[in-house]
PyMOL commands that place a pseudoatom at each C-alpha (Angstrom):
pseudoatom trace, name=CA, resn=UNK, resi=1, chain=A, elem=C, hetatm=0, pos=[305.299, -33.711, 218.351]
pseudoatom trace, name=CA, resn=UNK, resi=2, chain=A, elem=C, hetatm=0, pos=[305.648, -30.878, 220.836]
pseudoatom trace, name=CA, resn=UNK, resi=3, chain=A, elem=C, hetatm=0, pos=[307.142, -31.560, 224.273]
pseudoatom trace, name=CA, resn=UNK, resi=4, chain=A, elem=C, hetatm=0, pos=[306.519, -28.544, 226.500]
pseudoatom trace, name=CA, resn=UNK, resi=5, chain=A, elem=C, hetatm=0, pos=[306.212, -27.533, 230.146]
pseudoatom trace, name=CA, resn=UNK, resi=6, chain=A, elem=C, hetatm=0, pos=[303.945, -24.500, 229.704]
pseudoatom trace, name=CA, resn=UNK, resi=7, chain=A, elem=C, hetatm=0, pos=[300.277, -24.976, 228.733]
pseudoatom trace, name=CA, resn=UNK, resi=8, chain=A, elem=C, hetatm=0, pos=[300.026, -21.637, 226.914]
pseudoatom trace, name=CA, resn=UNK, resi=9, chain=A, elem=C, hetatm=0, pos=[302.714, -22.749, 224.472]
pseudoatom trace, name=CA, resn=UNK, resi=10, chain=A, elem=C, hetatm=0, pos=[300.609, -25.649, 223.190]
pseudoatom trace, name=CA, resn=UNK, resi=11, chain=A, elem=C, hetatm=0, pos=[297.087, -24.201, 223.321]
pseudoatom trace, name=CA, resn=UNK, resi=12, chain=A, elem=C, hetatm=0, pos=[296.762, -23.968, 219.517]
pseudoatom trace, name=CA, resn=UNK, resi=13, chain=A, elem=C, hetatm=0, pos=[298.174, -27.425, 218.832]
pseudoatom trace, name=CA, resn=UNK, resi=14, chain=A, elem=C, hetatm=0, pos=[297.047, -29.654, 221.710]
pseudoatom trace, name=CA, resn=UNK, resi=15, chain=A, elem=C, hetatm=0, pos=[296.590, -32.769, 219.569]
pseudoatom trace, name=CA, resn=UNK, resi=16, chain=A, elem=C, hetatm=0, pos=[300.324, -32.832, 218.823]
pseudoatom trace, name=CA, resn=UNK, resi=17, chain=A, elem=C, hetatm=0, pos=[301.576, -31.878, 222.283]
pseudoatom trace, name=CA, resn=UNK, resi=18, chain=A, elem=C, hetatm=0, pos=[302.648, -33.543, 225.514]
pseudoatom trace, name=CA, resn=UNK, resi=19, chain=A, elem=C, hetatm=0, pos=[303.066, -31.487, 228.670]
pseudoatom trace, name=CA, resn=UNK, resi=20, chain=A, elem=C, hetatm=0, pos=[305.793, -32.367, 231.129]
pseudoatom trace, name=CA, resn=UNK, resi=21, chain=A, elem=C, hetatm=0, pos=[306.422, -30.951, 234.589]
pseudoatom trace, name=CA, resn=UNK, resi=22, chain=A, elem=C, hetatm=0, pos=[309.374, -28.649, 235.185]
pseudoatom trace, name=CA, resn=UNK, resi=23, chain=A, elem=C, hetatm=0, pos=[312.568, -30.465, 236.108]
pseudoatom trace, name=CA, resn=UNK, resi=24, chain=A, elem=C, hetatm=0, pos=[313.855, -29.519, 239.556]
pseudoatom trace, name=CA, resn=UNK, resi=25, chain=A, elem=C, hetatm=0, pos=[316.703, -32.003, 239.851]
pseudoatom trace, name=CA, resn=UNK, resi=26, chain=A, elem=C, hetatm=0, pos=[314.880, -34.828, 241.596]
pseudoatom trace, name=CA, resn=UNK, resi=27, chain=A, elem=C, hetatm=0, pos=[316.285, -38.299, 240.978]
pseudoatom trace, name=CA, resn=UNK, resi=28, chain=A, elem=C, hetatm=0, pos=[312.684, -39.554, 241.056]
pseudoatom trace, name=CA, resn=UNK, resi=29, chain=A, elem=C, hetatm=0, pos=[311.743, -37.443, 238.021]
pseudoatom trace, name=CA, resn=UNK, resi=30, chain=A, elem=C, hetatm=0, pos=[311.184, -39.916, 235.208]
pseudoatom trace, name=CA, resn=UNK, resi=31, chain=A, elem=C, hetatm=0, pos=[309.427, -37.653, 232.681]
pseudoatom trace, name=CA, resn=UNK, resi=32, chain=A, elem=C, hetatm=0, pos=[312.399, -37.613, 230.289]
pseudoatom trace, name=CA, resn=UNK, resi=33, chain=A, elem=C, hetatm=0, pos=[312.624, -41.400, 230.353]
pseudoatom trace, name=CA, resn=UNK, resi=34, chain=A, elem=C, hetatm=0, pos=[308.893, -41.648, 229.644]
pseudoatom trace, name=CA, resn=UNK, resi=35, chain=A, elem=C, hetatm=0, pos=[309.231, -39.188, 226.741]
pseudoatom trace, name=CA, resn=UNK, resi=36, chain=A, elem=C, hetatm=0, pos=[312.112, -41.247, 225.320]
pseudoatom trace, name=CA, resn=UNK, resi=37, chain=A, elem=C, hetatm=0, pos=[309.961, -44.397, 225.325]
pseudoatom trace, name=CA, resn=UNK, resi=38, chain=A, elem=C, hetatm=0, pos=[307.004, -42.434, 223.956]
pseudoatom trace, name=CA, resn=UNK, resi=39, chain=A, elem=C, hetatm=0, pos=[309.049, -41.126, 221.007]
pseudoatom trace, name=CA, resn=UNK, resi=40, chain=A, elem=C, hetatm=0, pos=[310.438, -44.570, 220.180]
pseudoatom trace, name=CA, resn=UNK, resi=41, chain=A, elem=C, hetatm=0, pos=[306.960, -46.090, 220.220]
pseudoatom trace, name=CA, resn=UNK, resi=42, chain=A, elem=C, hetatm=0, pos=[305.588, -43.235, 218.119]
pseudoatom trace, name=CA, resn=UNK, resi=43, chain=A, elem=C, hetatm=0, pos=[308.277, -43.749, 215.471]
pseudoatom trace, name=CA, resn=UNK, resi=44, chain=A, elem=C, hetatm=0, pos=[307.640, -47.480, 215.270]
pseudoatom trace, name=CA, resn=UNK, resi=45, chain=A, elem=C, hetatm=0, pos=[303.840, -47.146, 215.281]
pseudoatom trace, name=CA, resn=UNK, resi=46, chain=A, elem=C, hetatm=0, pos=[303.430, -45.631, 211.816]
pseudoatom trace, name=CA, resn=UNK, resi=47, chain=A, elem=C, hetatm=0, pos=[300.635, -43.459, 213.228]
pseudoatom trace, name=CA, resn=UNK, resi=48, chain=A, elem=C, hetatm=0, pos=[300.268, -39.700, 213.163]
pseudoatom trace, name=CA, resn=UNK, resi=49, chain=A, elem=C, hetatm=0, pos=[301.022, -37.930, 216.445]
pseudoatom trace, name=CA, resn=UNK, resi=50, chain=A, elem=C, hetatm=0, pos=[297.327, -37.332, 217.296]
pseudoatom trace, name=CA, resn=UNK, resi=51, chain=A, elem=C, hetatm=0, pos=[296.402, -40.950, 216.494]
pseudoatom trace, name=CA, resn=UNK, resi=52, chain=A, elem=C, hetatm=0, pos=[299.261, -42.252, 218.609]
pseudoatom trace, name=CA, resn=UNK, resi=53, chain=A, elem=C, hetatm=0, pos=[298.600, -39.995, 221.616]
pseudoatom trace, name=CA, resn=UNK, resi=54, chain=A, elem=C, hetatm=0, pos=[294.918, -41.009, 221.685]
pseudoatom trace, name=CA, resn=UNK, resi=55, chain=A, elem=C, hetatm=0, pos=[295.884, -44.634, 222.285]
pseudoatom trace, name=CA, resn=UNK, resi=56, chain=A, elem=C, hetatm=0, pos=[299.144, -44.387, 224.233]
pseudoatom trace, name=CA, resn=UNK, resi=57, chain=A, elem=C, hetatm=0, pos=[299.052, -45.639, 227.835]
pseudoatom trace, name=CA, resn=UNK, resi=58, chain=A, elem=C, hetatm=0, pos=[302.082, -43.431, 228.587]
pseudoatom trace, name=CA, resn=UNK, resi=59, chain=A, elem=C, hetatm=0, pos=[300.092, -40.178, 228.499]
pseudoatom trace, name=CA, resn=UNK, resi=60, chain=A, elem=C, hetatm=0, pos=[296.930, -38.971, 230.206]
pseudoatom trace, name=CA, resn=UNK, resi=61, chain=A, elem=C, hetatm=0, pos=[294.473, -36.353, 228.992]
pseudoatom trace, name=CA, resn=UNK, resi=62, chain=A, elem=C, hetatm=0, pos=[294.268, -33.487, 231.479]
pseudoatom trace, name=CA, resn=UNK, resi=63, chain=A, elem=C, hetatm=0, pos=[292.568, -30.126, 231.854]
pseudoatom trace, name=CA, resn=UNK, resi=64, chain=A, elem=C, hetatm=0, pos=[295.341, -27.731, 232.862]
pseudoatom trace, name=CA, resn=UNK, resi=65, chain=A, elem=C, hetatm=0, pos=[295.019, -24.084, 233.922]
pseudoatom trace, name=CA, resn=UNK, resi=66, chain=A, elem=C, hetatm=0, pos=[296.838, -21.565, 231.715]
pseudoatom trace, name=CA, resn=UNK, resi=67, chain=A, elem=C, hetatm=0, pos=[298.526, -18.267, 232.523]
pseudoatom trace, name=CA, resn=UNK, resi=68, chain=A, elem=C, hetatm=0, pos=[295.518, -16.328, 231.209]
pseudoatom trace, name=CA, resn=UNK, resi=69, chain=A, elem=C, hetatm=0, pos=[293.161, -18.124, 233.598]
pseudoatom trace, name=CA, resn=UNK, resi=70, chain=A, elem=C, hetatm=0, pos=[291.344, -20.541, 231.324]
pseudoatom trace, name=CA, resn=UNK, resi=71, chain=A, elem=C, hetatm=0, pos=[291.948, -24.275, 230.889]
pseudoatom trace, name=CA, resn=UNK, resi=72, chain=A, elem=C, hetatm=0, pos=[293.424, -26.260, 228.033]
pseudoatom trace, name=CA, resn=UNK, resi=73, chain=A, elem=C, hetatm=0, pos=[292.874, -30.004, 227.614]
pseudoatom trace, name=CA, resn=UNK, resi=74, chain=A, elem=C, hetatm=0, pos=[296.162, -31.625, 226.670]
pseudoatom trace, name=CA, resn=UNK, resi=75, chain=A, elem=C, hetatm=0, pos=[298.093, -34.894, 226.978]
pseudoatom trace, name=CA, resn=UNK, resi=76, chain=A, elem=C, hetatm=0, pos=[300.732, -35.069, 229.675]
pseudoatom trace, name=CA, resn=UNK, resi=77, chain=A, elem=C, hetatm=0, pos=[303.202, -37.211, 231.579]
pseudoatom trace, name=CA, resn=UNK, resi=78, chain=A, elem=C, hetatm=0, pos=[304.187, -36.918, 235.209]
pseudoatom trace, name=CA, resn=UNK, resi=79, chain=A, elem=C, hetatm=0, pos=[302.610, -34.721, 237.859]
pseudoatom trace, name=CA, resn=UNK, resi=80, chain=A, elem=C, hetatm=0, pos=[300.766, -32.005, 235.929]
pseudoatom trace, name=CA, resn=UNK, resi=81, chain=A, elem=C, hetatm=0, pos=[299.743, -30.204, 239.113]
pseudoatom trace, name=CA, resn=UNK, resi=82, chain=A, elem=C, hetatm=0, pos=[303.303, -28.862, 238.922]
pseudoatom trace, name=CA, resn=UNK, resi=83, chain=A, elem=C, hetatm=0, pos=[302.735, -27.768, 235.319]
pseudoatom trace, name=CA, resn=UNK, resi=84, chain=A, elem=C, hetatm=0, pos=[299.674, -25.850, 236.431]
pseudoatom trace, name=CA, resn=UNK, resi=85, chain=A, elem=C, hetatm=0, pos=[301.937, -23.646, 238.536]
pseudoatom trace, name=CA, resn=UNK, resi=86, chain=A, elem=C, hetatm=0, pos=[304.413, -23.025, 235.705]
pseudoatom trace, name=CA, resn=UNK, resi=87, chain=A, elem=C, hetatm=0, pos=[304.634, -19.505, 234.375]
pseudoatom trace, name=CA, resn=UNK, resi=88, chain=A, elem=C, hetatm=0, pos=[305.016, -18.551, 230.738]
pseudoatom trace, name=CA, resn=UNK, resi=89, chain=A, elem=C, hetatm=0, pos=[307.314, -15.568, 231.172]
pseudoatom trace, name=CA, resn=UNK, resi=90, chain=A, elem=C, hetatm=0, pos=[306.880, -14.685, 227.483]
pseudoatom trace, name=CA, resn=UNK, resi=91, chain=A, elem=C, hetatm=0, pos=[303.283, -13.643, 228.238]
pseudoatom trace, name=CA, resn=UNK, resi=92, chain=A, elem=C, hetatm=0, pos=[304.680, -10.458, 229.824]
pseudoatom trace, name=CA, resn=UNK, resi=93, chain=A, elem=C, hetatm=0, pos=[307.661, -9.981, 227.508]
pseudoatom trace, name=CA, resn=UNK, resi=94, chain=A, elem=C, hetatm=0, pos=[307.160, -6.774, 225.525]
pseudoatom trace, name=CA, resn=UNK, resi=95, chain=A, elem=C, hetatm=0, pos=[310.210, -7.255, 223.277]
pseudoatom trace, name=CA, resn=UNK, resi=96, chain=A, elem=C, hetatm=0, pos=[308.264, -9.320, 220.718]
pseudoatom trace, name=CA, resn=UNK, resi=97, chain=A, elem=C, hetatm=0, pos=[305.283, -7.080, 220.011]
pseudoatom trace, name=CA, resn=UNK, resi=98, chain=A, elem=C, hetatm=0, pos=[304.767, -3.362, 219.527]
pseudoatom trace, name=CA, resn=UNK, resi=99, chain=A, elem=C, hetatm=0, pos=[301.393, -3.729, 221.358]
pseudoatom trace, name=CA, resn=UNK, resi=100, chain=A, elem=C, hetatm=0, pos=[303.106, -4.709, 224.589]
pseudoatom trace, name=CA, resn=UNK, resi=101, chain=A, elem=C, hetatm=0, pos=[302.470, -8.459, 224.493]
pseudoatom trace, name=CA, resn=UNK, resi=102, chain=A, elem=C, hetatm=0, pos=[303.779, -11.463, 222.659]
pseudoatom trace, name=CA, resn=UNK, resi=103, chain=A, elem=C, hetatm=0, pos=[303.032, -11.499, 218.956]
pseudoatom trace, name=CA, resn=UNK, resi=104, chain=A, elem=C, hetatm=0, pos=[300.722, -14.232, 217.710]
pseudoatom trace, name=CA, resn=UNK, resi=105, chain=A, elem=C, hetatm=0, pos=[301.797, -16.350, 214.748]
pseudoatom trace, name=CA, resn=UNK, resi=106, chain=A, elem=C, hetatm=0, pos=[298.229, -17.214, 213.833]
for i in range(1, 106): cmd.bond("trace and resi %d" % i, "trace and resi %d" % (i + 1))
show_as sticks, trace
zoom trace
């Protein structure tokens, strides 16, 4: 399972991913607690991650805007409107690729 706050980081593996909003120190932020329960239930379910996420009431399926301007449909917890404003700073990091962008592993 992938727990991530940036949609671009999960675009090639959305069936195994859960997006969470960035943490900004709010005492009302319960995303980590939800993820803890989610992981415990996943372990006890005996299901694969995609099978479990399809039926879990703890996640919702959302279309979220990415840094490159398209949308990715992915499971999430919490307020994903915040995730939509997250920035994947690696998208502009030229240290990883001789072409001036981030290298792809695919």
